[in-house]
C-alpha positions as CSV (number, residue, x, y, z in Angstrom):
1,M,142.3,-67.9,-76.3
2,P,140.4,-64.7,-77.1
3,E,139.7,-64.0,-80.7
4,P,141.7,-61.3,-82.4
5,G,140.2,-57.9,-81.8
6,S,138.1,-59.1,-78.9
7,Q,138.5,-57.5,-75.5
8,P,138.5,-59.2,-72.0
9,R,135.1,-59.5,-70.4
10,W,136.2,-57.4,-67.3
11,L,137.3,-54.6,-69.6
12,K,134.0,-54.6,-71.4
13,Y,132.2,-54.0,-68.1
14,A,134.7,-51.7,-66.5
15,S,135.2,-49.3,-69.4
16,A,131.7,-47.8,-69.3
17,P,131.7,-46.7,-65.7
18,L,135.3,-45.5,-65.9
19,I,134.7,-43.4,-69.0
20,G,131.4,-42.3,-67.5
21,A,133.1,-41.1,-64.4
22,L,135.6,-39.1,-66.5
23,G,132.7,-37.6,-68.5
24,G,130.8,-36.7,-65.4
25,W,133.8,-35.1,-63.8
26,L,134.5,-33.0,-66.8
27,A,130.9,-32.0,-67.1
28,S,130.9,-30.9,-63.5
29,L,133.9,-28.8,-64.0
30,M,132.2,-27.1,-67.0
31,G,129.0,-26.4,-64.9
32,W,126.7,-28.6,-67.0
33,P,123.2,-29.3,-65.6
34,L,123.0,-32.8,-64.1
35,P,126.7,-33.2,-64.9
36,W,127.1,-36.7,-63.6
37,M,124.3,-38.0,-65.7
38,T,124.7,-36.0,-68.9
39,G,128.5,-36.1,-68.9
40,S,128.7,-39.9,-68.3
41,L,126.0,-40.6,-70.9
42,L,127.8,-38.5,-73.6
43,A,131.2,-40.0,-72.7
44,V,130.0,-43.6,-72.9
45,M,128.0,-42.9,-76.1
46,L,131.1,-41.4,-77.8
47,L,133.1,-44.5,-76.6
48,R,130.5,-46.8,-78.2
49,C,130.4,-44.8,-81.4
50,S,134.2,-45.2,-81.6
51,G,133.7,-49.0,-81.9
52,C,134.3,-50.0,-78.2
53,L,131.8,-52.7,-77.2
54,C,131.5,-51.6,-73.6
55,E,128.5,-52.7,-71.5
56,P,127.2,-51.6,-68.1
57,P,128.1,-53.9,-65.2
58,P,125.1,-56.1,-64.4
59,G,122.7,-54.3,-62.0
60,S,124.5,-50.9,-62.3
61,R,121.5,-49.0,-63.6
62,Q,119.2,-50.5,-61.0
63,A,121.7,-49.5,-58.3
64,G,121.7,-46.0,-59.6
65,Q,117.9,-45.9,-59.7
66,W,117.8,-47.2,-56.2
67,I,120.0,-44.4,-54.9
68,V,118.3,-41.6,-57.0
69,A,114.7,-42.8,-56.1
70,S,115.6,-42.9,-52.4
71,A,116.9,-39.3,-52.6
72,I,113.7,-38.2,-54.4
73,G,111.4,-40.0,-52.0
74,L,113.0,-38.3,-49.0
75,H,111.6,-35.0,-50.4
76,F,108.2,-36.1,-49.3
77,T,107.4,-34.9,-45.8
78,T,104.0,-34.4,-44.2
79,P,103.7,-30.7,-45.3
80,V,104.9,-31.5,-48.8
81,F,102.4,-34.4,-49.1
82,E,99.5,-32.1,-47.9
83,Q,100.5,-29.7,-50.6
84,V,100.4,-32.4,-53.3
85,I,97.0,-33.5,-52.1
86,S,95.7,-30.0,-52.2
87,H,96.7,-29.8,-55.9
88,L,95.7,-33.4,-56.7
89,G,93.0,-32.3,-59.2
90,L,95.4,-30.2,-61.3
91,I,98.1,-33.0,-61.0
92,M,95.6,-35.6,-62.4
93,I,94.6,-33.3,-65.3
94,G,98.3,-32.7,-66.0
95,A,99.1,-36.4,-66.0
96,C,96.2,-37.1,-68.4
97,G,97.4,-34.3,-70.6
98,T,100.9,-35.7,-70.9
99,F,99.3,-39.1,-71.8
100,L,97.4,-37.4,-74.6
101,L,100.6,-35.9,-76.0
102,S,101.2,-39.2,-77.6
103,L,98.6,-38.3,-80.2
104,I,101.1,-36.0,-81.8
105,G,103.5,-38.8,-82.4
106,I,100.8,-41.2,-83.5
107,R,99.6,-38.7,-86.1
108,I,103.0,-37.9,-87.5
109,L,104.1,-41.6,-87.8
110,T,100.8,-42.9,-89.3
111,R,100.7,-40.1,-91.9
112,A,104.3,-41.1,-92.8
113,G,103.1,-44.6,-93.6
114,Y,104.2,-46.5,-90.5
115,D,101.8,-49.2,-89.3
116,R,99.4,-48.3,-86.5
117,A,100.8,-50.5,-83.8
118,T,104.4,-49.2,-84.4
119,A,103.2,-45.6,-84.4
120,Y,101.1,-46.1,-81.3
121,F,103.6,-47.9,-79.0
122,A,106.5,-45.8,-80.2
123,S,104.6,-42.7,-79.2
124,M,103.5,-43.8,-75.8
125,P,105.3,-42.0,-72.9
126,G,106.2,-45.3,-71.1
127,G,109.3,-47.3,-70.8
128,A,110.9,-48.8,-73.9
129,S,110.9,-52.4,-72.5
130,E,107.3,-52.2,-71.4
131,M,106.1,-50.7,-74.6
132,A,108.1,-53.2,-76.7
133,V,106.6,-56.2,-74.8
134,I,103.0,-54.9,-75.3
135,G,103.7,-53.8,-78.9
136,A,105.0,-57.3,-79.7
137,R,101.6,-58.7,-78.9
138,H,100.1,-56.5,-81.6
139,Q,102.8,-57.0,-84.3
140,A,104.5,-53.7,-83.9
141,N,108.0,-53.2,-85.3
142,L,110.0,-53.7,-82.1
143,A,113.2,-52.2,-83.5
144,N,111.4,-48.9,-84.3
145,V,109.5,-48.9,-80.9
146,V,112.8,-49.3,-78.9
147,A,114.6,-46.8,-81.1
148,A,111.9,-44.2,-80.6
149,H,111.9,-44.5,-76.8
150,S,115.7,-44.5,-76.7
151,L,116.0,-41.4,-78.8
152,R,113.3,-39.6,-76.7
153,L,115.2,-40.6,-73.6
154,L,118.4,-39.2,-75.0
155,M,116.7,-35.9,-76.0
156,V,115.1,-35.6,-72.5
157,V,118.4,-36.2,-70.7
158,L,120.4,-33.7,-72.8
159,L,117.8,-31.0,-73.6
160,I,115.4,-30.6,-70.7
161,P,117.8,-30.1,-67.8
162,A,119.8,-27.6,-69.9
163,L,116.7,-25.7,-71.1
164,F,115.3,-25.4,-67.6
165,T,118.6,-24.6,-66.0
166,W,119.7,-21.9,-68.4
167,A,116.2,-20.4,-68.8
168,L,115.5,-19.9,-65.1
169,P,117.1,-17.4,-62.8
170,A,119.6,-18.8,-60.3
171,V,118.0,-19.7,-57.0
172,D,119.9,-19.9,-53.7
173,A,120.1,-23.5,-52.5
174,P,118.2,-24.3,-49.3
175,A,120.1,-25.3,-46.2
176,P,121.1,-29.0,-46.5
177,L,119.1,-31.4,-44.5
178,P,120.8,-33.6,-41.9
179,T,121.8,-37.2,-42.7
180,D,120.7,-40.0,-40.3
181,L,122.7,-43.1,-41.3
182,L,120.8,-45.3,-38.8
183,T,117.5,-44.4,-40.4
184,L,118.9,-44.9,-43.9
185,A,120.3,-48.3,-42.9
186,W,116.8,-49.7,-42.7
187,L,114.9,-47.4,-45.0
188,M,116.9,-47.9,-48.1
189,P,117.0,-51.8,-47.8
190,L,113.3,-51.6,-47.3
191,G,113.0,-49.7,-50.6
192,G,115.2,-52.4,-52.3
193,L,113.0,-55.2,-51.0
194,L,109.9,-53.4,-52.3
195,A,111.6,-53.0,-55.7
196,V,112.3,-56.8,-55.8
197,L,108.6,-57.4,-54.9
198,L,107.4,-55.0,-57.6
199,R,109.7,-56.7,-60.1
200,R,108.3,-60.1,-59.3
201,L,104.8,-58.7,-59.8
202,R,106.0,-57.4,-63.2
203,Q,105.2,-53.8,-62.3
204,P,106.8,-51.0,-64.3
205,N,110.1,-49.4,-63.3
206,P,110.4,-51.3,-60.0
207,W,113.8,-50.0,-59.0
208,M,112.5,-46.4,-59.3
209,L,109.1,-46.9,-57.7
210,G,110.1,-49.3,-54.8
211,P,112.6,-47.0,-53.1
212,L,110.6,-43.9,-53.9
213,I,107.5,-45.3,-52.3
214,A,109.4,-46.6,-49.2
215,C,111.2,-43.3,-48.6
216,A,108.2,-41.2,-49.3
217,A,106.1,-43.3,-46.9
218,G,108.7,-43.0,-44.2
219,G,108.9,-39.2,-44.7
220,V,105.1,-38.8,-44.5
221,L,104.1,-41.4,-41.9
222,L,107.1,-41.2,-39.6
223,D,107.9,-37.5,-40.1
224,I,111.4,-38.3,-41.3
225,N,113.1,-35.2,-42.7
226,I,116.6,-36.2,-43.7
227,A,118.7,-36.5,-46.9
228,L,121.3,-38.9,-48.3
229,P,125.0,-38.1,-47.7
230,A,126.6,-35.5,-49.9
231,G,127.7,-36.9,-53.2
232,T,125.4,-40.0,-53.1
233,S,122.9,-38.6,-55.7
234,A,125.8,-37.8,-58.0
235,A,126.9,-41.4,-57.7
236,G,123.4,-42.6,-58.7
237,Q,123.4,-40.2,-61.7
238,W,126.8,-41.6,-62.8
239,L,125.6,-45.2,-62.7
240,I,122.4,-44.4,-64.6
241,G,124.1,-42.2,-67.2
242,S,126.9,-44.7,-67.8
243,A,124.3,-47.5,-68.4
244,L,122.1,-45.3,-70.6
245,G,125.1,-44.4,-72.8
246,C,125.5,-48.1,-73.7
247,H,122.2,-48.0,-75.7
248,F,123.7,-45.8,-78.4
249,D,126.3,-46.5,-81.1
250,R,126.9,-45.7,-84.8
251,A,124.4,-48.4,-85.9
252,F,121.7,-46.8,-83.8
253,F,122.0,-43.4,-85.5
254,R,122.3,-45.0,-89.0
255,K,119.2,-47.1,-88.5
256,A,116.0,-45.7,-90.2
257,P,117.1,-42.0,-90.2
258,A,113.7,-40.9,-91.5
259,F,111.9,-42.6,-88.6
260,L,114.3,-41.1,-86.0
261,L,113.9,-37.7,-87.6
262,R,110.1,-37.9,-87.1
263,V,110.5,-39.1,-83.5
264,W,112.8,-36.1,-82.9
265,L,110.1,-33.8,-84.4
266,F,107.2,-35.1,-82.4
267,T,109.2,-35.1,-79.2
268,L,110.0,-31.4,-79.7
269,L,106.3,-30.6,-80.5
270,A,105.2,-32.6,-77.4
271,M,107.6,-30.5,-75.3
272,L,106.1,-27.2,-76.6
273,V,102.5,-28.4,-76.2
274,A,103.3,-29.6,-72.7
275,A,104.8,-26.2,-71.8
276,A,101.8,-24.3,-73.1
277,A,99.3,-26.7,-71.3
278,A,101.2,-26.3,-68.0
279,I,101.0,-22.5,-68.3
280,L,97.3,-22.8,-68.9
281,L,96.7,-25.2,-66.0
282,S,98.7,-23.1,-63.6
283,T,96.1,-20.3,-64.0
284,L,93.5,-22.7,-62.5
285,G,95.2,-23.2,-59.2
286,N,98.0,-22.0,-56.9
287,V,100.7,-24.3,-58.1
288,D,104.2,-23.5,-59.2
289,R,104.1,-23.1,-63.0
290,V,107.7,-24.2,-63.6
291,S,107.3,-27.4,-61.6
292,L,104.0,-28.2,-63.4
293,M,105.7,-27.6,-66.7
294,L,108.7,-29.8,-65.9
295,G,106.4,-32.6,-64.6
296,M,104.4,-32.5,-67.9
297,M,107.4,-32.9,-70.1
298,P,107.5,-36.2,-72.1
299,G,110.4,-37.7,-70.2
300,G,111.1,-40.2,-67.4
301,I,110.7,-40.0,-63.7
302,T,114.4,-40.2,-63.0
303,E,115.6,-37.4,-65.3
304,L,112.8,-34.9,-64.6
305,C,112.8,-35.4,-60.8
306,L,116.6,-35.0,-60.7
307,T,116.1,-31.8,-62.7
308,A,113.5,-30.5,-60.2
309,E,115.8,-31.4,-57.4
310,A,118.8,-29.6,-59.0
311,L,116.7,-26.5,-59.6
312,H,115.1,-26.5,-56.2
313,L,111.6,-26.9,-57.7
314,S,108.7,-28.9,-56.2
315,V,110.1,-32.4,-56.5
316,A,106.9,-33.8,-55.1
317,V,104.7,-32.2,-57.8
318,V,107.0,-33.4,-60.6
319,T,107.1,-36.9,-59.1
320,A,103.3,-37.1,-58.6
321,L,102.8,-36.1,-62.2
322,Q,105.3,-38.6,-63.5
323,V,104.1,-41.5,-61.4
324,L,100.4,-40.9,-62.3
325,R,101.3,-40.8,-66.0
326,L,103.3,-44.0,-65.7
327,F,100.4,-45.9,-64.3
328,L,98.0,-44.3,-66.8
329,V,100.2,-45.6,-69.7
330,M,100.7,-49.0,-68.2
331,F,97.0,-49.7,-67.5
332,L,95.4,-47.9,-70.4
333,A,97.8,-48.1,-73.3
334,E,96.9,-51.6,-74.5
335,P,93.1,-51.5,-73.8
336,L,92.9,-48.2,-75.7
337,F,94.8,-49.6,-78.6
338,I,92.5,-52.6,-78.8
339,L,89.5,-50.3,-78.7
340,W,90.9,-48.2,-81.5
341,Q,91.4,-51.3,-83.6
342,R,87.9,-52.5,-83.0
343,L,86.2,-49.1,-83.7
344,K,88.3,-48.4,-86.8
345,P,90.3,-51.4,-88.1
346,E,93.5,-50.5,-89.8
347,L,92.6,-52.2,-93.1
348,Q,89.7,-49.8,-93.5
349,D,91.8,-46.6,-93.1
């Protein structure tokens, strides 16, 4: 017999996608940017804050990433790839610059009295799970690390698409590309297999990188120039947004409000510095300033690439910046922290 006040297991899993679909539909009617992601996230977050213990169905976020990453990867064609290579120097500088934006958060949090490991791994522009795992090895406060990344993700999803959509003039959408279901029937499963392999190898964000690499490679090497069927990307956004909304509830916003306020502050400062740096970098080469600015924002691959796609910006440039930054963080974050500790031990601060 279920306990009083409990809810059936199937309802706990079904309520998030159902409410998320309602939120996404309402947001699309109101003309919100990335409506199926932002609307579903907000709807599920409000449901959680009302006390409903909803959870995403197992694998739903990964399924959404698989769909969205495939759509993003299909933007890579031979001409687009050649354009990215021609701007590779600027893209690498931009990726390194976004990595250095973490210094803002580290400075704000250490000055407020938080220990060095918590400040460092909470400020890194990597995934929450990866930074929590690495931070645990260095005695970081894991609750604060995860809370910082969750709040930054929420800010990026809700603020950046809106700011870029409303600040830029409307652009006519290009003619839709054809859909080749036979090609997608082998290309998308290939991306899924690559994601499973990357996950076994413990690589970061496998369900985003695997399909993205597979579809981008198909577009460049086999001259594939197609798109997913209409509405597929919206379905991916809905799955991701509904899953992300389950990270937030009343307890999250009540937890360490001073810490969350500082995370909010350094995320806003990082956005402003990234925008200024992108404007400066764009003067050094013939690269779209807005695409460069979007790619340097302190967000995740999924949200920023979807924004670029919705605004008809250079998805390839934004993706390249985000992927390079992701690998910089994953391979350099821990060694640099260890070096920092050796050169200037925390006890001697």
